[in-house]
C-alpha angles and dihedrals in degrees: 000000000000122000131173121221132178124238109233136197113317090018094287123156130191117223113219115253093245091057094044090052095044093052096032093241114160139156110312092017115142125232130192112223117210134174116222126175094331095318134108113230124195116204119190115229113221116222125204130200086219109032092204087068087072089062096048110122094007093114125056115212129201089225134007117272117224095190109032095173092055091048091048092049092049091049093050091046092052091048091051091050090050092051092050092056 
């Protein structure tokens, strides 16, 4: 999809409704601006009510973990012990 927009006063642009809806961009949304090979790229930043939701499914485990907090604490404790040696 290619759309042309005009840069207004203070460098503001208006994203077309179709694009805002497609990428869930609304008032107060945040966008990352990157330059790439002579282009300006806008990347929407997803926000979560519970930030840990963003991590859900990002790690594959050999077996299910019933108590993830306990496992995480044990892992951190073992790393600290290793570092102290």
